[in-house]
Phi, psi and omega in degrees: 000127180264130181231108182249142181278323186234133177286161176290162179304318180296314178296323180298317179298318180297317182290325179297329180288336185252013183294144176256009179236165179245159177303322180298321178297318179296317181299318178295321180298314181288324184291330185304305179290334179290316182291341174292343181244056186300323181301312179296319182297312180297318179300316180297315180296321178296319179298317182296319178295318178297321179295319178298319179296317180296318178297324179295327186285332186303311178298332179295324176295318178299317180299315182294319179300315184286313188278333185249298186297309182288316181299320181269359182054044183258100183294324179298313178297322179299310179298317181300314183292321178296316179297317179297320180294316178295317180296318179296318179297318177297319179296323176301319178297315181295311180295322178298319177297311180300320180296311181299318182294312183290325177292322177294322177299313178299315181298313183295317181295316182293314184286331175297320177298316179297315182295317180294319178298317180293317180298315180295319178298320180295314181296335182271001176292159180294158177303321181297329180301318182284337176287333186259352183244137181288134181300317181301321180294319179295322179296320178297321180296321182280341183250282186296316183295317178290328174298321177296324176292324180298329180302333181284342178238030179268175178298328178300316181295316179294326176294329175295319176301315178298319180296321180294317177300314179298317183303306184289326177294312180293318181299317177298318179297318181292321176295325178292323179288310181201100188291329181295314181294319179297320180295318179298318181295316184295339178296337180278343185294315177301321178297316179298315183296314181298317180294319178298315179298317182297308186286325181297321179298317181288323177292323178295320177299314182296315180289332173297318177296321178297316179295319179298319179293326177298323176296319178297319178298315180298316179298319180295317178298315180298314180299317182293312185289331179277343180244033184296326180295319178298317181298317180294316183294327182255011176047052182253026181303312182294322178298315181292325178295317178297319179298316180295322180298320180296319180294315181295320179297320177296320177297322177298320179295316178299318181296321178294321177297316179297318179296321180300310181297321180294320181293328177284321185298310187302308181294327179294315179294321177298320180296318180295316179296320178294325177300318178295319178297319180298320178300316180296315181293320182292303184285322178295319177299321178300316181293324178296315179300323180276005181061028176260356178207144178273163177296322178299319177300318182295315179297317178298320180301318179297320178295318180293330178301318178299320178297331180280326183287325183298315178299329178298317178295318182294320180296320177300317179294323180296321179297315178299315181298319182295317180296316179297317180296326180296318176296316180295320178299320178301319181289322177291319181295331176299323176291314183293331179281341184299136180245135179292129178284330179270092184262142180277131176300134181299332180261020183299145183248159178294158176295147178305144182305319174214135178293117186251341184245278184193166166260118183254120177256116190243113175046044186285129175229141180216132175244133168287154181303135178069010178260136180269343179256138181287140173285328174227135189232103174055054180275131173226129180194160176241135173249107186286143181297138176082355181253167176254123178245128181254141175246122179231163180156169180292161177302137179084008182280343177118006183296308182293329176298318179299322178297318179296329178286323180295329178264005180057040168289328172237158172263145180295147176278332178201158182081200184202162171235127182238135175253113184050042175086354179260126180301143180301331180284349178259006179258144175296130185302311182298318180295319178302309185286333175292339182261010176231127176251129182247128173241115185243172178294320179273094185285130177269120179240128178272148181285106182178213180265170175300319179298319178302320183287322179289320183278355185301120182089346177230059192293339182267006182298142180280166178298324180294320178293321178296317180297319179297317179298320178298317180297314181294332180271004179059038179234359183297315182300319179296316183295321182291340178280346182282140181304321182260004177054232181295340181270010178292131177285133183270345181083167180299127182058021177071035185296340181274000182244152174282169179300317180294321179294318178297320181296318179291329173298317180293327177291318177299321178298317180292322178297317181294329178295328176056045178278147181287341181242131180243132174240123179248111183253095180053044189293341181239013189296324189258020187251156175282173187298319182294314178297322181298320180296315179299315183288326179297322176295320178296319179294322177300318177297320182295322188277350183301125176073013182238160173278120188239137174239121187241125171255130182207139170275325179282105186291343178295342182269355186239001187293340179277351184298142178295330179218134175242128180245124179263121178252133181222122178053041175082006179233157175281120183262322183211152176216139178163188174275174180303311182293320179299315184289326175295320181291333181291335176061044181247220183296318181299316179298322179294315179297321181295314181296323180296327182277332188245002175290000000 
């Protein structure tokens, strides 16, 4: 997966044309968390103005030393001015440190608020939102795109504000001192600005290509190292080396292009800056010879010239930064604008303390987005409290879709689902999901310890409760053999655990949740016979005294269910007990015979 922080100039231009946001909207968005910290903001601006004043004063000391102390051969004045200049420079360092630190503090606090708000908004999106949006794209929005927004409230941006204040202050002072010389110098600024914009765009494109190629190299390395067994078995070492060579060679070409533009850029900008210096020396020297300007004035003028050139470079960088941030803001705002389709009723009530009657599914119909055919078509059934109901059928028949509807990951297209007579749309979402525990074939493992995974969602559980859940899930003996016990790291996606161990961890997690409704979605489908036996005993412990809904391809795991419902092509085809359905000689009997012949 390639994740780039900044688009190329060409991509940036295309995206800027299709933006659904305006610069004013972005400025208001960024300003909101900053203005909440007015004290820090005012303090930072005051420091920047003070810093600009100190920088302005340094050339004045040089002017006084040359025109007064040296001209009058006054050693006392010389020492005083040198000490004042050194003290001012030291103060600039101290104030600069305070400025950088406090501006970074303001930036971090503001952008952390933006990132947390975006993250929280993202997590509250509907399940369907994540099915339709690429994970990599969402990660880029939360990292690189918000990072681009942070650049607008970073110390660099505030220093640009300081530079602009310095620029106009110094420029005004120079025009007041000698308007002819100031006018000649300013003629070089448009040339400097245009060249910076021209070369920066091309260098950014080249370095963007280098970063993209670096992502390709990383992806290739990851792919190769994670599939080393496949490479060895099929003896494709030379093939993979050739592929890697092509990627690296392309990266070398991009790097040379970037170096070329950089090598051209530096001397041209140096020449333009030197040209401005030459103008000052030529005309200023002429004025000195004519006694219309002192040598100290001329030296100070050269120092001020540097102060004028720096803001031009910074403003050019700010324009690039602003355009990039605008594209990133549009992408972040798309998340913030997203509205959950599954909205909680304002008068929603908590889930019943214990399910005492049944889950009633009434004439339920469901269409996936952009689908013309229903995934479930006019389904009606009752799941009685305290009993086990099994759902069986061929792959794609709609079983897992029904589970997503029961937990309200999706809303029904027609009909209703009622828990003890209360419509699912009238139940508080959080309360509904807290009262349903789902154990699926695809076990979700968080990167952390075994304890983190068992306690996930039940963070206040005691050690005794965790131990009981481990025992009931038939995983306690395995955990106790580990050197670090519950504190054992499971690795990313649980790579240090077998499939059966991960499954039993998820069962322990469900037991600790102590929900009255249990949903088992192909919980033993991918396991060997021995693991299945261990897990089936754990599942039996989990289902005791609870309302259970079991989806299974292996019919040997559902024959004990009080009710078995066969779903075929989105409709209920058969209902009954195991013996009834075998005697019926229908779809269930066909599936059973296929598995046990």
